[in-house]
C-alpha positions as CSV (number, residue, x, y, z in Angstrom):
1,G,69.2,-80.9,-37.3
2,R,68.5,-80.5,-33.6
3,G,70.2,-77.1,-33.5
4,S,68.1,-75.8,-36.3
5,L,64.9,-77.0,-34.7
6,Q,65.9,-75.4,-31.4
7,R,66.5,-72.1,-33.2
8,E,63.2,-72.3,-34.9
9,A,61.4,-73.1,-31.6
10,C,63.3,-70.1,-30.0
11,M,62.3,-67.7,-32.8
12,A,58.6,-68.9,-32.6
13,S,58.6,-68.4,-28.8
14,Q,60.1,-64.8,-29.3
15,A,57.5,-64.0,-32.0
16,G,54.7,-65.3,-29.8
17,K,55.9,-63.0,-26.9
18,K,56.1,-60.0,-29.2
19,S,52.6,-60.7,-30.6
20,G,51.4,-61.0,-27.0
21,K,52.9,-57.7,-26.1
22,R,51.4,-56.0,-29.2
23,K,47.9,-57.4,-28.2
24,E,48.4,-56.0,-24.7
25,A,49.4,-52.5,-26.0
26,Q,46.4,-52.6,-28.4
27,A,44.1,-53.5,-25.5
28,R,45.4,-50.7,-23.4
29,R,44.9,-48.2,-26.3
30,E,41.4,-49.3,-26.9
31,T,40.6,-49.1,-23.1
32,Q,42.1,-45.6,-23.0
33,A,40.2,-44.6,-26.1
34,A,37.0,-45.8,-24.6
35,A,37.7,-44.0,-21.3
36,E,38.2,-40.8,-23.2
37,E,35.0,-41.2,-25.1
38,D,33.2,-41.9,-21.9
39,G,34.8,-38.9,-20.2
40,E,33.9,-36.6,-23.1
41,A,30.2,-37.6,-23.0
42,L,30.0,-37.4,-19.2
43,A,31.8,-34.0,-19.3
44,E,29.2,-32.6,-21.7
45,R,26.4,-33.5,-19.3
46,V,28.3,-32.2,-16.2
47,A,28.9,-28.9,-18.0
48,A,25.1,-28.7,-18.7
49,L,24.1,-29.2,-15.1
50,A,22.0,-26.2,-14.2
51,G,19.0,-25.1,-12.1
52,D,18.5,-23.4,-8.9
53,N,16.3,-26.1,-7.5
54,Q,18.4,-28.2,-5.1
55,T,16.4,-31.5,-5.7
56,D,16.6,-31.1,-9.6
57,A,20.3,-30.4,-9.5
58,V,20.9,-33.5,-7.4
59,D,18.7,-35.6,-9.6
60,A,20.7,-34.4,-12.6
61,C,24.1,-35.3,-11.0
62,C,22.8,-38.7,-10.1
63,G,21.5,-39.0,-13.8
64,V,25.1,-38.3,-15.0
65,A,26.6,-40.9,-12.7
66,D,23.9,-43.4,-13.9
67,E,24.9,-42.9,-17.4
68,G,28.6,-43.6,-16.6
69,F,27.5,-46.7,-14.7
70,R,25.4,-47.9,-17.8
71,R,28.4,-47.4,-20.0
72,G,30.5,-49.6,-17.6
73,A,32.7,-46.7,-16.7
74,H,32.3,-47.3,-12.9
75,E,35.3,-45.3,-11.8
76,L,34.1,-42.3,-13.8
77,A,30.6,-42.7,-12.4
78,F,32.1,-42.6,-8.9
79,A,34.2,-39.6,-9.7
80,V,31.0,-37.8,-10.8
81,I,29.0,-38.7,-7.7
82,R,31.9,-37.8,-5.4
83,A,32.2,-34.3,-6.9
84,S,28.4,-34.1,-6.6
85,L,28.6,-34.9,-2.9
86,H,31.1,-32.2,-2.3
87,K,28.9,-29.8,-4.2
88,H,25.5,-30.6,-2.4
89,G,26.7,-32.0,0.9
90,L,25.1,-34.9,3.0
91,Q,21.5,-33.7,3.2
92,N,20.1,-35.5,0.2
93,D,19.4,-39.3,0.9
94,K,19.3,-40.2,-2.8
95,L,22.8,-38.7,-3.4
96,C,24.2,-40.4,-0.3
97,R,22.8,-43.8,-1.3
98,R,24.1,-43.4,-4.8
99,Y,27.5,-42.7,-3.4
100,F,27.4,-45.8,-1.2
101,F,26.5,-47.9,-4.2
102,L,29.1,-46.6,-6.5
103,L,31.8,-46.7,-3.8
104,D,30.9,-50.4,-3.2
105,T,31.0,-51.1,-6.9
106,V,34.6,-49.8,-7.3
107,V,35.5,-51.5,-4.2
108,K,34.2,-54.9,-5.4
109,A,36.4,-54.6,-8.6
110,R,39.4,-54.5,-6.3
111,M,38.5,-57.7,-4.3
112,S,40.8,-60.6,-4.5
113,A,39.4,-64.0,-4.9
114,K,42.3,-65.8,-3.4
115,K,42.7,-63.5,-0.3
116,K,43.7,-65.4,2.9
117,P,41.4,-64.6,5.9
118,E,44.3,-63.3,8.0
119,G,46.2,-61.6,5.2
120,P,46.2,-57.9,4.6
121,P,43.4,-56.2,2.5
122,K,43.7,-55.1,-1.1
123,M,44.2,-51.3,-1.4
124,L,42.2,-48.9,-3.4
125,Y,44.0,-45.5,-3.9
126,L,41.6,-42.7,-4.7
127,R,44.5,-40.6,-5.8
128,E,45.4,-43.2,-8.6
129,M,41.7,-43.5,-9.5
130,L,41.1,-39.8,-9.8
131,G,44.3,-39.5,-11.7
132,R,42.9,-41.8,-14.4
133,V,39.8,-39.6,-15.0
134,P,40.1,-37.9,-18.4
135,E,41.2,-34.3,-18.2
136,V,38.1,-33.0,-19.9
137,L,35.8,-34.6,-17.3
138,S,38.2,-33.8,-14.3
139,G,38.0,-30.0,-15.3
140,Q,34.2,-30.1,-15.3
141,L,34.1,-31.9,-12.0
142,A,36.5,-29.3,-10.4
143,L,34.0,-26.6,-11.5
144,L,31.1,-28.7,-10.0
145,G,32.5,-29.8,-6.6
146,G,35.5,-27.6,-6.1
147,V,39.1,-28.7,-5.6
148,D,38.1,-31.2,-2.9
149,G,35.8,-33.0,-5.4
150,V,38.7,-34.0,-7.6
151,K,41.6,-34.6,-5.3
152,A,42.2,-37.3,-2.8
153,G,41.9,-36.7,1.0
154,E,43.7,-38.1,3.9
155,R,41.1,-40.5,5.5
156,C,40.8,-44.2,5.0
157,V,38.1,-46.9,5.5
158,L,38.5,-50.7,5.7
159,M,35.6,-52.5,4.0
160,K,35.9,-55.7,6.0
161,E,33.5,-57.8,4.0
162,R,35.2,-56.9,0.8
163,G,38.7,-57.2,2.1
164,V,39.7,-53.8,0.6
165,M,41.0,-50.6,2.2
166,V,40.0,-47.3,0.5
167,I,42.7,-44.7,0.9
168,G,42.3,-41.0,0.1
169,L,38.9,-40.2,1.3
170,S,38.0,-36.6,2.1
171,L,36.7,-35.5,5.5
172,L,33.1,-35.1,4.0
173,E,33.1,-38.7,2.7
174,W,34.5,-40.0,6.0
175,R,31.7,-38.2,7.8
176,L,29.2,-39.7,5.5
177,L,30.5,-43.2,6.1
178,L,30.9,-42.5,9.8
179,E,27.5,-40.9,10.5
180,K,24.9,-41.7,7.8
181,Q,25.5,-45.4,7.2
182,A,22.7,-45.0,4.6
183,G,24.0,-47.6,2.1
184,P,24.3,-51.3,2.0
185,K,24.9,-52.8,5.4
186,M,28.7,-53.2,5.1
187,E,31.0,-53.8,8.1
188,M,33.4,-50.8,8.0
189,Q,36.4,-49.8,10.1
190,M,37.1,-46.1,10.0
191,I,40.8,-45.0,10.1
192,S,41.7,-41.3,10.5
193,G,44.8,-41.3,8.2
194,V,47.6,-43.2,6.5
195,E,49.8,-43.2,9.6
196,E,47.1,-45.0,11.7
197,A,46.5,-47.5,8.8
198,V,50.3,-48.3,8.6
199,V,50.6,-48.7,12.4
200,R,47.5,-51.1,12.4
201,G,49.2,-53.2,9.7
202,L,52.5,-53.3,11.7
203,S,50.4,-54.4,14.8
204,Q,48.7,-57.1,12.8
205,S,52.1,-58.5,11.8
206,E,53.5,-58.2,15.3
207,G,50.5,-59.9,16.9
208,M,50.8,-63.1,14.8
209,S,52.6,-66.2,15.9
210,D,56.1,-67.0,14.6
211,A,54.5,-70.1,12.8
212,Q,52.7,-67.6,10.5
213,A,56.0,-66.1,9.1
214,E,54.6,-65.6,5.6
215,I,51.5,-63.7,6.7
216,K,53.6,-61.7,9.2
217,L,55.9,-60.6,6.2
218,S,52.8,-59.9,4.0
219,W,51.3,-57.5,6.6
220,N,54.6,-55.8,6.8
221,A,55.1,-55.5,3.2
222,W,51.5,-54.1,2.9
223,A,52.3,-51.4,5.6
224,L,55.6,-50.5,3.9
225,K,53.9,-50.2,0.5
226,L,51.2,-48.0,1.9
227,C,53.7,-45.9,3.6
228,E,55.8,-45.3,0.5
229,A,52.8,-44.8,-1.8
230,E,51.2,-42.1,0.4
231,E,54.6,-40.5,1.2
232,G,54.6,-41.3,5.0
233,T,57.1,-39.6,7.3
234,P,60.7,-41.0,7.4
235,Q,60.0,-42.1,11.0
236,L,57.1,-44.2,9.8
237,R,59.0,-45.7,7.0
238,G,61.8,-46.5,9.4
239,K,59.4,-48.4,11.7
240,C,58.3,-50.4,8.8
241,L,61.8,-51.2,7.7
242,L,62.8,-52.1,11.3
243,Q,60.0,-54.6,11.7
244,R,60.9,-56.1,8.3
245,T,64.5,-56.6,9.4
246,V,63.4,-58.4,12.6
247,L,61.3,-60.7,10.5
248,L,64.0,-61.3,7.9
249,L,66.4,-62.1,10.7
250,A,64.0,-64.6,12.3
251,Q,63.9,-66.4,8.8
252,N,67.7,-66.5,8.6
253,S,67.6,-64.2,5.6
254,F,70.9,-62.5,6.9
255,Q,71.9,-60.7,3.8
256,K,68.4,-59.2,3.3
257,A,68.4,-58.3,7.0
258,I,71.6,-56.5,6.6
259,D,70.3,-54.4,3.6
260,S,67.1,-53.7,5.4
261,S,68.7,-52.6,8.6
262,G,71.1,-50.4,6.4
263,E,68.1,-48.6,5.0
264,V,66.8,-47.8,8.5
265,M,70.3,-46.5,9.6
266,R,70.4,-44.3,6.5
267,I,67.0,-42.8,7.7
268,Q,67.7,-42.8,11.4
269,P,71.5,-42.9,11.9
270,A,71.3,-43.1,15.7
271,N,68.8,-46.0,15.8
272,K,70.5,-48.5,18.0
273,H,67.9,-51.3,17.4
274,A,68.7,-51.1,13.6
275,A,72.5,-51.1,14.4
276,A,72.1,-54.1,16.7
277,L,70.1,-56.0,14.1
278,N,72.7,-55.2,11.6
279,A,75.5,-56.4,13.7
280,T,73.6,-59.6,14.5
281,A,73.1,-60.4,10.8
282,L,76.7,-59.6,10.0
283,H,77.8,-62.0,12.7
284,K,75.5,-64.8,11.6
285,I,76.5,-64.5,7.9
286,G,80.2,-64.9,8.9
287,R,81.4,-61.2,8.6
288,K,82.9,-61.4,12.0
289,K,85.2,-58.4,12.0
290,E,82.5,-56.1,10.8
291,A,80.1,-57.4,13.4
292,A,82.8,-56.9,16.1
293,S,83.4,-53.4,15.0
294,A,79.7,-52.7,15.0
295,V,79.2,-54.0,18.5
296,T,82.1,-51.9,19.8
297,E,80.5,-48.8,18.3
298,L,77.2,-49.8,20.0
299,I,78.8,-50.1,23.5
300,G,80.1,-46.7,23.1
301,A,76.8,-45.4,21.9
302,F,75.0,-46.9,25.0
303,Q,77.7,-45.4,27.3
304,R,77.0,-42.0,25.7
305,S,73.2,-42.3,26.0
306,E,71.4,-39.8,28.1
307,D,69.5,-41.2,31.1
308,Q,66.1,-40.6,29.6
309,H,67.0,-42.6,26.5
310,V,68.4,-45.5,28.4
311,Q,65.0,-46.7,29.4
312,D,63.7,-46.8,25.8
313,E,66.8,-48.8,24.6
314,L,66.7,-51.4,27.4
315,G,64.5,-53.8,25.3
316,A,65.5,-55.4,22.1
317,P,68.6,-53.2,21.2
318,L,70.5,-53.8,24.5
319,E,69.4,-57.4,24.7
320,L,70.7,-58.1,21.1
321,V,74.1,-56.3,22.0
322,V,74.5,-58.4,25.3
323,S,73.7,-61.7,23.4
324,L,76.2,-60.9,20.7
325,L,79.0,-60.0,23.1
326,V,78.3,-63.3,24.9
327,E,78.3,-65.2,21.5
328,M,81.5,-63.5,20.6
329,H,83.1,-64.6,23.9
330,R,83.3,-60.9,25.1
331,T,81.2,-61.7,28.2
332,K,83.4,-59.4,30.4
333,E,82.6,-56.4,28.1
334,A,78.8,-57.2,28.5
335,L,79.1,-57.3,32.2
336,R,81.1,-54.0,32.2
337,L,78.5,-52.3,30.0
338,L,75.6,-53.5,32.2
339,S,77.6,-52.4,35.4
340,Q,78.1,-48.9,33.9
341,L,74.4,-48.6,33.0
342,L,73.4,-49.9,36.5
343,S,75.5,-47.3,38.2
344,R,73.0,-44.7,36.9
345,V,70.2,-46.2,39.1
346,S,69.7,-43.6,41.8
347,G,66.3,-44.0,43.2
348,P,62.7,-45.3,42.9
349,R,62.2,-43.6,39.6
350,H,64.9,-45.8,38.0
351,Q,63.3,-49.1,39.4
352,P,62.2,-50.4,35.9
353,L,65.8,-49.6,34.7
354,F,67.3,-51.6,37.6
355,F,65.1,-54.6,37.0
356,G,65.7,-54.6,33.2
357,L,69.5,-54.4,33.7
358,A,69.4,-57.1,36.5
359,R,67.5,-59.5,34.2
360,L,70.2,-59.1,31.5
C-alpha cells in the first residue's frame, strides 16, 4: 500500500545519505593519506638540504617547493618556500619570486566565483593552513626556518584582484610584499594586524546605504568571524556585536537584536548604547514592562555619568533613550533628563555638549 511505499522510499533516502557520508569520509581519508605521503617525501628532501653556498642552498629549497607543486600539494609547497624565506631572507630574487607565485597559487584556490563586487573578501588563515602541514614536514621546516617559519604572524594583506585576505603573515613576509613587489603585478592592500582588518570591515558596513542591508550584514558578519577566529580583544568583539545589533534592529529582527545586545552587555556591562538598543528592541517586540524598567535604569546611568563621558554618550545612546521616553509617553522625564545634563554646561569647552542637548 501507500504506507509501505513511503517507508521504502524513506529507507532508500536514508541509505543514500549514509552512502554519501561514507564516500565523503573515504575521500577525506584518502586526501589525508596523500598529504601524509607528500609530507614525508618533502620532509626527506628538506632534511637533506645542506651546503655552505647561499645560492646552492636557495636553489635546493626552491627545488623542494617545486616538487611539492608538481605533486599538487600547493599548500605544502608554500609552507616550504615560506620557511626558506625565513631562513635566507629577502636578498635572493629567485626565492622572492617563488614565494609570490606560491602565495598567489594558494590564494587563487580560495577565490569565490560568486563573490559580489561590494561584498567582503574570502579569508585565508595561515594558522589553519600551517596546522594542516604533516608533523614530519613541519618539524623539518622548523629546523630550516626557525619558529617563525612554521607559525602564523599577525599581519594581513588583501589581494584585491583575487578577492581574498591573507591573515597571519609574519613581519618578514609583510616587508617582502610591501617593499619588493617582485612577483606578479597584483593590487594589494597592506594591513598591519587583525584589529585594523576588523575595523575596516566595520567601516565598510557602516559606509553602505541602508538599501544594501544584506551586504552591510555580510561585512559585519565577516568582521565578527575574523575577530573571533583570531581571538580579538573583548572590546573589538563588542564593537562588532554592537554594529550587528544596530543592523538587526533596522531590519526589525527584534529578538535577534535583543540577543545580540545582550552579548555586548555581558562583555561591557556599562555600555549605554547596547542597553539603549536592548530597551528599544524590547519595546518594539511588545515586552513593555522590561523596556520601561531598562529605560529607567538608563536614565539613572546618564545622571551618574561623569562629565568627560557625557560627551561620548550624546550620540546614539541618549538619542535612543529620549526617543523611547517620548514613545512611552514619558516626555516629562525626557525633558528632565536633558535639563539635568544641560545644567552641566559651564563654559565654551562645553559648547558641543550644549548644542547636542539643545538639538534633542
